[in-house]
Backbone as JSON Lines, residues from 0, in Angstrom:
{"i":0,"aa":"M","n":[-24.4,68.4,-43.67],"ca":[-23.07,68.46,-44.23],"c":[-22.52,67.04,-44.4]}
{"i":1,"aa":"A","n":[-21.87,66.78,-45.52],"ca":[-21.34,65.45,-45.82],"c":[-20.24,65.07,-44.84]}
{"i":2,"aa":"Q","n":[-20.25,63.81,-44.45],"ca":[-19.19,63.31,-43.59],"c":[-17.91,63.14,-44.42]}
{"i":3,"aa":"N","n":[-16.79,63.57,-43.84],"ca":[-15.49,63.49,-44.5],"c":[-14.83,62.19,-44.05]}
{"i":4,"aa":"I","n":[-14.74,61.22,-44.97],"ca":[-14.19,59.89,-44.65],"c":[-12.91,59.66,-45.45]}
{"i":5,"aa":"L","n":[-11.85,59.34,-44.75],"ca":[-10.6,58.96,-45.41],"c":[-10.5,57.44,-45.44]}
{"i":6,"aa":"V","n":[-10.26,56.89,-46.63],"ca":[-10.13,55.45,-46.82],"c":[-8.65,55.16,-47.09]}
{"i":7,"aa":"F","n":[-8.0,54.47,-46.15],"ca":[-6.57,54.2,-46.23],"c":[-6.31,52.82,-46.81]}
{"i":8,"aa":"Y","n":[-5.34,52.75,-47.72],"ca":[-4.96,51.49,-48.35],"c":[-3.44,51.39,-48.33]}
{"i":9,"aa":"G","n":[-2.91,50.18,-48.05],"ca":[-1.48,50.11,-47.77],"c":[-0.61,49.16,-48.54]}
{"i":10,"aa":"S","n":[-1.09,48.5,-49.59],"ca":[-0.23,47.57,-50.3],"c":[0.77,48.3,-51.19]}
{"i":11,"aa":"Y","n":[1.99,47.8,-51.21],"ca":[3.04,48.32,-52.09],"c":[3.35,47.33,-53.23]}
{"i":12,"aa":"R","n":[2.6,46.26,-53.33],"ca":[2.9,45.22,-54.32],"c":[2.59,45.7,-55.73]}
{"i":13,"aa":"S","n":[3.22,45.07,-56.71],"ca":[2.98,45.4,-58.12],"c":[1.57,45.01,-58.53]}
{"i":14,"aa":"D","n":[1.15,43.81,-58.16],"ca":[-0.2,43.34,-58.46],"c":[-1.06,43.56,-57.23]}
{"i":15,"aa":"R","n":[-1.81,44.66,-57.24],"ca":[-2.57,45.07,-56.06],"c":[-4.07,44.85,-56.3]}
{"i":16,"aa":"F","n":[-4.57,43.72,-55.86],"ca":[-6.0,43.46,-56.01],"c":[-6.81,44.15,-54.93]}
{"i":17,"aa":"G","n":[-6.2,44.43,-53.8],"ca":[-6.91,45.11,-52.71],"c":[-7.33,46.52,-53.06]}
{"i":18,"aa":"I","n":[-6.66,47.15,-54.02],"ca":[-7.04,48.5,-54.42],"c":[-8.47,48.51,-54.97]}
{"i":19,"aa":"R","n":[-8.89,47.38,-55.5],"ca":[-10.27,47.27,-55.99],"c":[-11.26,47.46,-54.84]}
{"i":20,"aa":"L","n":[-10.94,46.87,-53.68],"ca":[-11.82,47.02,-52.52],"c":[-11.79,48.46,-52.03]}
{"i":21,"aa":"A","n":[-10.62,49.07,-51.99],"ca":[-10.52,50.46,-51.55],"c":[-11.33,51.37,-52.47]}
{"i":22,"aa":"D","n":[-11.19,51.19,-53.78],"ca":[-11.95,52.0,-54.74],"c":[-13.45,51.76,-54.61]}
{"i":23,"aa":"Y","n":[-13.83,50.51,-54.41],"ca":[-15.24,50.17,-54.22],"c":[-15.81,50.92,-53.01]}
{"i":24,"aa":"L","n":[-15.08,50.9,-51.91],"ca":[-15.56,51.56,-50.7],"c":[-15.68,53.07,-50.89]}
{"i":25,"aa":"V","n":[-14.7,53.68,-51.51],"ca":[-14.78,55.13,-51.78],"c":[-16.04,55.43,-52.6]}
{"i":26,"aa":"A","n":[-16.26,54.65,-53.66],"ca":[-17.44,54.87,-54.51],"c":[-18.74,54.68,-53.74]}
{"i":27,"aa":"Q","n":[-18.79,53.65,-52.91],"ca":[-20.01,53.38,-52.15],"c":[-20.3,54.45,-51.11]}
{"i":28,"aa":"F","n":[-19.26,54.91,-50.43],"ca":[-19.47,55.99,-49.46],"c":[-19.91,57.28,-50.16]}
{"i":29,"aa":"R","n":[-19.32,57.56,-51.31],"ca":[-19.74,58.74,-52.08],"c":[-21.19,58.62,-52.52]}
{"i":30,"aa":"A","n":[-21.59,57.43,-52.93],"ca":[-22.98,57.21,-53.35],"c":[-23.96,57.45,-52.2]}
{"i":31,"aa":"R","n":[-23.47,57.29,-50.98],"ca":[-24.31,57.55,-49.79],"c":[-24.23,59.01,-49.35]}
{"i":32,"aa":"G","n":[-23.49,59.84,-50.09],"ca":[-23.43,61.27,-49.78],"c":[-22.22,61.72,-48.99]}
{"i":33,"aa":"A","n":[-21.3,60.8,-48.7],"ca":[-20.1,61.17,-47.94],"c":[-19.07,61.8,-48.87]}
{"i":34,"aa":"D","n":[-18.2,62.58,-48.28],"ca":[-17.03,63.11,-48.97],"c":[-15.9,62.15,-48.67]}
{"i":35,"aa":"A","n":[-15.76,61.11,-49.51],"ca":[-14.78,60.05,-49.26],"c":[-13.57,60.24,-50.17]}
{"i":36,"aa":"E","n":[-12.39,59.99,-49.6],"ca":[-11.14,60.14,-50.34],"c":[-10.22,58.96,-50.05]}
{"i":37,"aa":"L","n":[-9.6,58.44,-51.1],"ca":[-8.63,57.36,-50.95],"c":[-7.27,57.94,-50.6]}
{"i":38,"aa":"I","n":[-6.65,57.39,-49.56],"ca":[-5.27,57.7,-49.2],"c":[-4.47,56.42,-49.42]}
{"i":39,"aa":"D","n":[-3.68,56.4,-50.48],"ca":[-2.9,55.23,-50.87],"c":[-1.48,55.39,-50.32]}
{"i":40,"aa":"A","n":[-1.11,54.54,-49.38],"ca":[0.2,54.66,-48.72],"c":[1.34,54.64,-49.74]}
{"i":41,"aa":"K","n":[1.22,53.83,-50.77],"ca":[2.27,53.75,-51.79],"c":[2.4,55.09,-52.52]}
{"i":42,"aa":"A","n":[1.28,55.72,-52.84],"ca":[1.3,57.01,-53.54],"c":[1.82,58.12,-52.64]}
{"i":43,"aa":"V","n":[1.45,58.08,-51.36],"ca":[1.94,59.1,-50.42],"c":[3.44,58.96,-50.25]}
{"i":44,"aa":"G","n":[3.92,57.71,-50.09],"ca":[5.34,57.42,-50.08],"c":[6.12,57.92,-48.87]}
{"i":45,"aa":"L","n":[5.52,57.85,-47.68],"ca":[6.28,58.23,-46.49],"c":[7.43,57.25,-46.27]}
{"i":46,"aa":"P","n":[8.57,57.72,-45.77],"ca":[9.7,56.8,-45.53],"c":[9.39,55.88,-44.36]}
{"i":47,"aa":"M","n":[10.21,54.86,-44.17],"ca":[10.09,54.05,-42.96],"c":[10.2,54.97,-41.77]}
{"i":48,"aa":"L","n":[9.4,54.7,-40.76],"ca":[9.3,55.62,-39.63],"c":[10.65,55.85,-38.95]}
{"i":49,"aa":"D","n":[11.03,57.1,-38.93],"ca":[12.19,57.55,-38.19],"c":[11.71,58.59,-37.17]}
{"i":50,"aa":"R","n":[10.99,59.57,-37.67],"ca":[10.5,60.65,-36.82],"c":[9.02,60.84,-37.1]}
{"i":51,"aa":"M","n":[8.2,60.77,-36.05],"ca":[6.77,61.0,-36.2],"c":[6.52,62.46,-36.58]}
{"i":52,"aa":"Y","n":[5.34,62.69,-37.13],"ca":[4.94,64.05,-37.51],"c":[5.14,65.03,-36.36]}
{"i":53,"aa":"K","n":[4.7,64.65,-35.18],"ca":[4.77,65.54,-34.03],"c":[6.21,65.79,-33.55]}
{"i":54,"aa":"E","n":[7.15,64.96,-33.99],"ca":[8.54,65.12,-33.57],"c":[9.33,66.09,-34.47]}
{"i":55,"aa":"H","n":[8.72,66.52,-35.53],"ca":[9.34,67.54,-36.38],"c":[9.06,68.92,-35.78]}
{"i":56,"aa":"P","n":[10.0,69.84,-35.83],"ca":[9.69,71.21,-35.4],"c":[8.52,71.75,-36.21]}
{"i":57,"aa":"K","n":[7.69,72.56,-35.57],"ca":[6.49,73.09,-36.23],"c":[6.86,73.74,-37.56]}
{"i":58,"aa":"G","n":[6.14,73.32,-38.6],"ca":[6.38,73.86,-39.92],"c":[7.53,73.23,-40.68]}
{"i":59,"aa":"Q","n":[8.2,72.23,-40.1],"ca":[9.37,71.63,-40.75],"c":[9.18,70.16,-41.13]}
{"i":60,"aa":"A","n":[7.98,69.64,-40.98],"ca":[7.73,68.26,-41.42],"c":[7.77,68.21,-42.94]}
{"i":61,"aa":"P","n":[8.14,67.07,-43.52],"ca":[8.11,66.96,-44.98],"c":[6.72,67.32,-45.52]}
{"i":62,"aa":"E","n":[6.7,67.89,-46.71],"ca":[5.45,68.42,-47.28],"c":[4.35,67.36,-47.37]}
{"i":63,"aa":"D","n":[4.67,66.13,-47.82],"ca":[3.66,65.08,-47.93],"c":[3.09,64.72,-46.56]}
{"i":64,"aa":"M","n":[3.95,64.69,-45.56],"ca":[3.51,64.37,-44.2],"c":[2.61,65.48,-43.65]}
{"i":65,"aa":"E","n":[2.99,66.71,-43.88],"ca":[2.18,67.85,-43.41],"c":[0.81,67.85,-44.07]}
{"i":66,"aa":"R","n":[0.78,67.61,-45.38],"ca":[-0.48,67.6,-46.11],"c":[-1.4,66.5,-45.58]}
{"i":67,"aa":"L","n":[-0.83,65.32,-45.33],"ca":[-1.63,64.22,-44.83],"c":[-2.09,64.49,-43.4]}
{"i":68,"aa":"A","n":[-1.25,65.06,-42.58],"ca":[-1.66,65.41,-41.21],"c":[-2.87,66.33,-41.21]}
{"i":69,"aa":"Q","n":[-2.9,67.29,-42.12],"ca":[-4.04,68.21,-42.21],"c":[-5.3,67.46,-42.63]}
{"i":70,"aa":"K","n":[-5.18,66.53,-43.56],"ca":[-6.35,65.76,-43.99],"c":[-6.88,64.89,-42.85]}
{"i":71,"aa":"I","n":[-5.97,64.27,-42.11],"ca":[-6.39,63.42,-41.0],"c":[-7.1,64.26,-39.94]}
{"i":72,"aa":"R","n":[-6.57,65.41,-39.61],"ca":[-7.2,66.29,-38.61],"c":[-8.61,66.7,-39.02]}
{"i":73,"aa":"K","n":[-8.83,66.93,-40.31],"ca":[-10.13,67.41,-40.8],"c":[-11.15,66.3,-40.99]}
{"i":74,"aa":"A","n":[-10.7,65.06,-41.02],"ca":[-11.6,63.94,-41.3],"c":[-12.56,63.7,-40.14]}
{"i":75,"aa":"D","n":[-13.74,63.2,-40.5],"ca":[-14.74,62.81,-39.5],"c":[-14.63,61.34,-39.13]}
{"i":76,"aa":"A","n":[-14.1,60.52,-40.05],"ca":[-14.0,59.08,-39.81],"c":[-12.94,58.49,-40.74]}
{"i":77,"aa":"F","n":[-12.51,57.27,-40.39],"ca":[-11.47,56.59,-41.15],"c":[-11.9,55.16,-41.47]}
{"i":78,"aa":"V","n":[-11.47,54.69,-42.64],"ca":[-11.64,53.29,-43.01],"c":[-10.26,52.77,-43.39]}
{"i":79,"aa":"F","n":[-9.86,51.65,-42.81],"ca":[-8.57,51.04,-43.09],"c":[-8.8,49.77,-43.9]}
{"i":80,"aa":"V","n":[-8.29,49.75,-45.12],"ca":[-8.41,48.59,-46.02],"c":[-7.09,47.86,-45.96]}
{"i":81,"aa":"T","n":[-7.12,46.66,-45.39],"ca":[-5.87,45.99,-45.09],"c":[-5.82,44.56,-45.6]}
{"i":82,"aa":"G","n":[-4.71,44.24,-46.2],"ca":[-4.44,42.86,-46.59],"c":[-3.8,42.13,-45.42]}
{"i":83,"aa":"E","n":[-3.46,40.88,-45.67],"ca":[-2.85,40.06,-44.63],"c":[-1.6,39.42,-45.2]}
{"i":84,"aa":"Y","n":[-0.48,39.67,-44.56],"ca":[0.78,39.08,-44.98],"c":[1.25,38.12,-43.88]}
{"i":85,"aa":"N","n":[1.31,36.84,-44.19],"ca":[1.81,35.84,-43.23],"c":[1.14,35.96,-41.86]}
{"i":86,"aa":"W","n":[-0.17,36.05,-41.86],"ca":[-1.0,36.16,-40.67],"c":[-0.85,37.53,-40.0]}
{"i":87,"aa":"G","n":[-0.24,38.49,-40.65],"ca":[0.01,39.78,-40.02],"c":[-0.47,40.96,-40.84]}
{"i":88,"aa":"M","n":[-0.13,42.14,-40.34],"ca":[-0.52,43.4,-40.97],"c":[0.36,43.71,-42.18]}
{"i":89,"aa":"Q","n":[-0.19,44.46,-43.09],"ca":[0.62,45.0,-44.19],"c":[1.56,46.06,-43.63]}
{"i":90,"aa":"P","n":[2.84,45.96,-43.91],"ca":[3.77,46.94,-43.36],"c":[3.59,48.35,-43.91]}
{"i":91,"aa":"G","n":[3.17,48.49,-45.15],"ca":[3.0,49.83,-45.72],"c":[1.93,50.64,-45.0]}
{"i":92,"aa":"L","n":[0.8,50.01,-44.7],"ca":[-0.28,50.71,-44.01],"c":[0.1,50.99,-42.56]}
{"i":93,"aa":"K","n":[0.72,50.03,-41.92],"ca":[1.15,50.24,-40.53],"c":[2.17,51.36,-40.44]}
{"i":94,"aa":"N","n":[3.1,51.4,-41.37],"ca":[4.11,52.47,-41.37],"c":[3.45,53.84,-41.53]}
{"i":95,"aa":"L","n":[2.48,53.95,-42.44],"ca":[1.81,55.23,-42.63],"c":[1.1,55.67,-41.35]}
{"i":96,"aa":"T","n":[0.36,54.78,-40.73],"ca":[-0.4,55.17,-39.54],"c":[0.52,55.57,-38.39]}
{"i":97,"aa":"D","n":[1.67,54.91,-38.27],"ca":[2.57,55.18,-37.16],"c":[3.24,56.56,-37.22]}
{"i":98,"aa":"H","n":[3.19,57.21,-38.36],"ca":[3.76,58.56,-38.46],"c":[2.93,59.59,-37.69]}
{"i":99,"aa":"F","n":[1.72,59.22,-37.31],"ca":[0.81,60.16,-36.67],"c":[0.29,59.56,-35.37]}
{"i":100,"aa":"L","n":[-0.2,60.41,-34.47],"ca":[-0.82,59.9,-33.26],"c":[-2.0,60.78,-32.86]}
{"i":101,"aa":"E","n":[-1.74,61.94,-32.3],"ca":[-2.84,62.8,-31.85],"c":[-3.79,63.17,-32.98]}
{"i":102,"aa":"E","n":[-3.29,63.16,-34.19],"ca":[-4.14,63.5,-35.34],"c":[-5.31,62.53,-35.5]}
{"i":103,"aa":"W","n":[-5.16,61.3,-34.99],"ca":[-6.21,60.29,-35.12],"c":[-7.29,60.39,-34.04]}
{"i":104,"aa":"F","n":[-6.98,61.04,-32.94],"ca":[-7.83,60.95,-31.74],"c":[-9.29,61.36,-31.99]}
{"i":105,"aa":"W","n":[-10.18,60.69,-31.22],"ca":[-11.58,61.09,-31.07],"c":[-12.41,60.97,-32.34]}
{"i":106,"aa":"R","n":[-12.08,60.02,-33.21],"ca":[-12.88,59.74,-34.39],"c":[-13.07,58.24,-34.54]}
{"i":107,"aa":"P","n":[-14.14,57.81,-35.19],"ca":[-14.34,56.38,-35.39],"c":[-13.53,55.86,-36.56]}
{"i":108,"aa":"A","n":[-13.21,54.57,-36.48],"ca":[-12.49,53.88,-37.54],"c":[-13.2,52.56,-37.85]}
{"i":109,"aa":"A","n":[-13.14,52.18,-39.11],"ca":[-13.7,50.91,-39.56],"c":[-12.6,50.15,-40.3]}
{"i":110,"aa":"I","n":[-12.72,48.82,-40.28],"ca":[-11.7,47.98,-40.9],"c":[-12.33,47.08,-41.95]}
{"i":111,"aa":"A","n":[-11.73,47.09,-43.14],"ca":[-12.12,46.19,-44.22],"c":[-10.87,45.41,-44.61]}
{"i":112,"aa":"S","n":[-10.93,44.1,-44.51],"ca":[-9.75,43.29,-44.82],"c":[-10.02,42.39,-46.01]}
{"i":113,"aa":"Y","n":[-8.93,41.92,-46.59],"ca":[-9.03,41.04,-47.75],"c":[-7.8,40.15,-47.8]}
{"i":114,"aa":"S","n":[-7.91,39.08,-48.55],"ca":[-6.75,38.24,-48.84],"c":[-7.05,37.39,-50.06]}
{"i":115,"aa":"A","n":[-6.05,36.7,-50.52],"ca":[-6.21,35.83,-51.68],"c":[-7.03,34.59,-51.33]}
{"i":116,"aa":"G","n":[-7.11,34.26,-50.06],"ca":[-7.8,33.05,-49.63],"c":[-9.16,33.33,-49.03]}
{"i":117,"aa":"R","n":[-9.79,32.26,-48.58],"ca":[-11.16,32.36,-48.08],"c":[-11.27,33.0,-46.7]}
{"i":118,"aa":"L","n":[-10.15,33.1,-45.95],"ca":[-10.23,33.73,-44.62],"c":[-10.29,35.25,-44.71]}
{"i":119,"aa":"A","n":[-10.01,35.8,-45.9],"ca":[-10.29,37.21,-46.2],"c":[-9.59,38.21,-45.28]}
{"i":120,"aa":"G","n":[-8.4,37.88,-44.83],"ca":[-7.64,38.82,-44.0],"c":[-8.15,38.94,-42.59]}
{"i":121,"aa":"A","n":[-8.89,37.96,-42.11],"ca":[-9.52,38.05,-40.79],"c":[-8.5,38.24,-39.66]}
{"i":122,"aa":"R","n":[-7.33,37.62,-39.78],"ca":[-6.33,37.75,-38.71],"c":[-5.77,39.17,-38.67]}
{"i":123,"aa":"S","n":[-5.49,39.73,-39.83],"ca":[-5.02,41.12,-39.89],"c":[-6.11,42.06,-39.38]}
{"i":124,"aa":"N","n":[-7.33,41.8,-39.79],"ca":[-8.47,42.6,-39.36],"c":[-8.51,42.67,-37.83]}
{"i":125,"aa":"S","n":[-8.36,41.52,-37.2],"ca":[-8.39,41.45,-35.74],"c":[-7.25,42.24,-35.11]}
{"i":126,"aa":"M","n":[-6.07,42.15,-35.68],"ca":[-4.91,42.88,-35.14],"c":[-5.09,44.39,-35.2]}
{"i":127,"aa":"W","n":[-5.73,44.85,-36.26],"ca":[-5.92,46.3,-36.41],"c":[-6.83,46.88,-35.34]}
{"i":128,"aa":"H","n":[-7.76,46.09,-34.81],"ca":[-8.66,46.62,-33.77],"c":[-7.88,47.19,-32.59]}
{"i":129,"aa":"G","n":[-6.97,46.41,-32.04],"ca":[-6.2,46.88,-30.9],"c":[-5.29,48.04,-31.25]}
{"i":130,"aa":"T","n":[-4.68,47.98,-32.42],"ca":[-3.76,49.05,-32.83],"c":[-4.48,50.37,-32.98]}
{"i":131,"aa":"L","n":[-5.61,50.37,-33.67],"ca":[-6.35,51.63,-33.89],"c":[-6.92,52.17,-32.58]}
{"i":132,"aa":"S","n":[-7.35,51.28,-31.71],"ca":[-7.83,51.73,-30.4],"c":[-6.72,52.41,-29.62]}
{"i":133,"aa":"E","n":[-5.53,51.82,-29.64],"ca":[-4.39,52.41,-28.95],"c":[-4.03,53.77,-29.53]}
{"i":134,"aa":"M","n":[-4.33,53.98,-30.8],"ca":[-4.03,55.25,-31.45],"c":[-5.14,56.27,-31.28]}
{"i":135,"aa":"G","n":[-6.1,55.99,-30.41],"ca":[-7.1,56.99,-30.04],"c":[-8.38,56.98,-30.85]}
{"i":136,"aa":"M","n":[-8.61,55.94,-31.62],"ca":[-9.84,55.85,-32.42],"c":[-10.83,54.9,-31.76]}
{"i":137,"aa":"V","n":[-12.11,55.13,-32.03],"ca":[-13.15,54.2,-31.62],"c":[-13.38,53.28,-32.81]}
{"i":138,"aa":"V","n":[-13.08,52.0,-32.66],"ca":[-13.2,51.05,-33.76],"c":[-14.6,50.44,-33.72]}
{"i":139,"aa":"I","n":[-15.33,50.59,-34.82],"ca":[-16.69,50.07,-34.86],"c":[-16.67,48.55,-34.88]}
{"i":140,"aa":"S","n":[-17.76,47.95,-34.45],"ca":[-17.81,46.49,-34.36],"c":[-18.03,45.83,-35.72]}
{"i":141,"aa":"S","n":[-18.69,46.52,-36.64],"ca":[-18.9,45.95,-37.97],"c":[-17.6,45.99,-38.76]}
{"i":142,"aa":"T","n":[-17.26,44.88,-39.4],"ca":[-16.09,44.84,-40.26],"c":[-16.47,44.19,-41.58]}
{"i":143,"aa":"L","n":[-15.63,44.38,-42.57],"ca":[-15.78,43.69,-43.84],"c":[-14.6,42.75,-44.01]}
{"i":144,"aa":"T","n":[-14.86,41.53,-44.43],"ca":[-13.79,40.59,-44.77],"c":[-14.11,40.08,-46.18]}
{"i":145,"aa":"V","n":[-13.17,40.3,-47.1],"ca":[-13.42,40.0,-48.51],"c":[-12.36,39.05,-49.04]}
{"i":146,"aa":"G","n":[-12.81,37.91,-49.52],"ca":[-11.88,36.96,-50.09],"c":[-12.59,35.78,-50.71]}
{"i":147,"aa":"P","n":[-11.95,35.19,-51.68],"ca":[-10.7,35.63,-52.29],"c":[-10.89,36.94,-53.06]}
{"i":148,"aa":"I","n":[-10.01,37.89,-52.82],"ca":[-10.19,39.24,-53.35],"c":[-10.22,39.26,-54.88]}
{"i":149,"aa":"K","n":[-9.41,38.43,-55.51],"ca":[-9.34,38.43,-56.97],"c":[-10.68,38.05,-57.6]}
{"i":150,"aa":"D","n":[-11.46,37.24,-56.89],"ca":[-12.75,36.79,-57.41],"c":[-13.92,37.64,-56.91]}
{"i":151,"aa":"A","n":[-13.69,38.55,-55.99],"ca":[-14.78,39.29,-55.35],"c":[-15.14,40.59,-56.08]}
{"i":152,"aa":"I","n":[-14.14,41.24,-56.68],"ca":[-14.36,42.53,-57.33],"c":[-13.56,42.52,-58.63]}
{"i":153,"aa":"D","n":[-14.22,42.88,-59.73],"ca":[-13.5,42.87,-61.01],"c":[-12.69,44.15,-61.19]}
{"i":154,"aa":"E","n":[-11.98,44.24,-62.31],"ca":[-11.09,45.38,-62.56],"c":[-11.85,46.7,-62.73]}
{"i":155,"aa":"H","n":[-13.16,46.63,-62.89],"ca":[-13.98,47.84,-63.01],"c":[-14.65,48.23,-61.69]}
{"i":156,"aa":"G","n":[-14.29,47.51,-60.63],"ca":[-14.83,47.81,-59.31],"c":[-16.2,47.24,-59.04]}
{"i":157,"aa":"K","n":[-16.62,46.27,-59.84],"ca":[-17.94,45.65,-59.66],"c":[-17.81,44.33,-58.9]}
{"i":158,"aa":"P","n":[-18.59,44.15,-57.84],"ca":[-18.58,42.88,-57.11],"c":[-19.0,41.73,-58.03]}
{"i":159,"aa":"T","n":[-18.32,40.59,-57.88],"ca":[-18.61,39.42,-58.7],"c":[-18.66,38.17,-57.84]}
{"i":160,"aa":"G","n":[-19.41,37.2,-58.3],"ca":[-19.45,35.9,-57.65],"c":[-19.97,35.95,-56.22]}
{"i":161,"aa":"P","n":[-19.89,34.82,-55.53],"ca":[-20.39,34.74,-54.15],"c":[-19.69,35.71,-53.19]}
{"i":162,"aa":"A","n":[-18.37,35.89,-53.35],"ca":[-17.66,36.81,-52.45],"c":[-18.11,38.25,-52.68]}
{"i":163,"aa":"G","n":[-18.35,38.6,-53.93],"ca":[-18.85,39.94,-54.24],"c":[-20.26,40.15,-53.72]}
{"i":164,"aa":"Q","n":[-21.09,39.11,-53.81],"ca":[-22.45,39.2,-53.26],"c":[-22.42,39.39,-51.75]}
{"i":165,"aa":"A","n":[-21.51,38.69,-51.09],"ca":[-21.38,38.84,-49.63],"c":[-20.94,40.25,-49.28]}
{"i":166,"aa":"L","n":[-20.04,40.82,-50.07],"ca":[-19.61,42.2,-49.83],"c":[-20.78,43.17,-49.98]}
{"i":167,"aa":"E","n":[-21.54,43.04,-51.04],"ca":[-22.68,43.94,-51.26],"c":[-23.72,43.8,-50.15]}
{"i":168,"aa":"K","n":[-23.89,42.6,-49.64],"ca":[-24.84,42.38,-48.55],"c":[-24.33,42.99,-47.23]}
{"i":169,"aa":"S","n":[-23.03,42.93,-47.01],"ca":[-22.44,43.39,-45.74],"c":[-22.2,44.9,-45.7]}
{"i":170,"aa":"F","n":[-21.98,45.52,-46.85],"ca":[-21.59,46.93,-46.85],"c":[-22.59,47.87,-46.17]}
{"i":171,"aa":"P","n":[-23.9,47.76,-46.42],"ca":[-24.82,48.72,-45.8],"c":[-24.73,48.78,-44.28]}
{"i":172,"aa":"R","n":[-24.65,47.63,-43.62],"ca":[-24.53,47.63,-42.16],"c":[-23.21,48.27,-41.72]}
{"i":173,"aa":"F","n":[-22.14,47.91,-42.41],"ca":[-20.82,48.49,-42.15],"c":[-20.88,50.02,-42.25]}
{"i":174,"aa":"A","n":[-21.46,50.52,-43.33],"ca":[-21.54,51.97,-43.55],"c":[-22.48,52.64,-42.54]}
{"i":175,"aa":"D","n":[-23.59,51.99,-42.22],"ca":[-24.52,52.55,-41.24],"c":[-23.87,52.65,-39.86]}
{"i":176,"aa":"D","n":[-23.14,51.62,-39.49],"ca":[-22.44,51.6,-38.2],"c":[-21.43,52.75,-38.14]}
{"i":177,"aa":"L","n":[-20.64,52.9,-39.2],"ca":[-19.65,53.99,-39.21],"c":[-20.34,55.35,-39.19]}
{"i":178,"aa":"A","n":[-21.41,55.51,-39.93],"ca":[-22.14,56.79,-39.95],"c":[-22.69,57.13,-38.56]}
{"i":179,"aa":"W","n":[-23.23,56.13,-37.86],"ca":[-23.79,56.37,-36.52],"c":[-22.71,56.86,-35.56]}
{"i":180,"aa":"W","n":[-21.57,56.17,-35.56],"ca":[-20.48,56.58,-34.66],"c":[-19.89,57.92,-35.06]}
{"i":181,"aa":"T","n":[-19.88,58.2,-36.35],"ca":[-19.38,59.49,-36.8],"c":[-20.3,60.6,-36.31]}
{"i":182,"aa":"E","n":[-21.6,60.41,-36.45],"ca":[-22.56,61.4,-35.94],"c":[-22.45,61.54,-34.42]}
{"i":183,"aa":"A","n":[-22.26,60.44,-33.74],"ca":[-22.15,60.48,-32.28],"c":[-20.92,61.27,-31.84]}
{"i":184,"aa":"T","n":[-19.8,61.06,-32.49],"ca":[-18.59,61.8,-32.11],"c":[-18.7,63.27,-32.49]}
{"i":185,"aa":"Q","n":[-19.34,63.57,-33.6],"ca":[-19.55,64.97,-33.98],"c":[-20.43,65.67,-32.95]}
{"i":186,"aa":"A","n":[-21.5,65.0,-32.53],"ca":[-22.41,65.6,-31.55],"c":[-21.72,65.81,-30.21]}
{"i":187,"aa":"Q","n":[-20.92,64.84,-29.79],"ca":[-20.22,64.96,-28.5],"c":[-19.18,66.08,-28.54]}
{"i":188,"aa":"K","n":[-18.49,66.2,-29.65],"ca":[-17.5,67.28,-29.77],"c":[-18.16,68.65,-29.74]}
{"i":189,"aa":"A","n":[-19.35,68.75,-30.32],"ca":[-20.09,70.02,-30.29],"c":[-20.56,70.34,-28.88]}
{"i":190,"aa":"K","n":[-20.87,69.3,-28.13],"ca":[-21.35,69.46,-26.75],"c":[-20.22,69.75,-25.79]}
{"i":191,"aa":"R","n":[-19.11,69.04,-25.94],"ca":[-17.97,69.19,-25.04],"c":[-16.69,68.83,-25.76]}
{"i":192,"aa":"P","n":[-15.68,69.69,-25.74],"ca":[-14.43,69.35,-26.41],"c":[-13.78,68.12,-25.78]}
{"i":193,"aa":"P","n":[-12.98,67.39,-26.57],"ca":[-12.25,66.24,-26.0],"c":[-11.39,66.68,-24.82]}
{"i":194,"aa":"P","n":[-11.2,65.8,-23.83],"ca":[-10.47,66.19,-22.62],"c":[-8.97,66.43,-22.84]}
{"i":195,"aa":"Y","n":[-8.43,65.94,-23.92],"ca":[-7.01,66.19,-24.22],"c":[-6.78,66.04,-25.7]}
């Protein structure tokens, strides 16, 4: 059975070059046989966090939030595609993730970062490790760092230049690592339910 992978992307900017990386990853995971879906925080449009999903009375969460909660619960693994703003996390992606908690538990997560510069979002990438771990996910050790993003992937989703070549070289290990942890968590859940 195909692994169900949700790929989260969080930029709200008008000129969004990072969406190229998110689309590339969805296509590559699908080519490997996964059931991959892009979750674009801007398209989902959750408000700034006031009340988490679990804080709404059962059946009374906003429709978009309820729909996304169901997708997160059904997913086998997550990929977070994150830019870097002033050495920090993108607020749109962080806001989306903070609406949920238990829905994330007991699944692996992978991080792919990007930026306009050569550091490729490495600082944001590092920050997400602790955040996702605190939210109950197992964060894989393989990461992708892509930059400068504008030169790495063209408007058709094709890797270009040295940065694109580095992405193509790095992706198989990244995907294999996520697949291994996804299989491991699936096997453990079949053997014994999570303790909480």
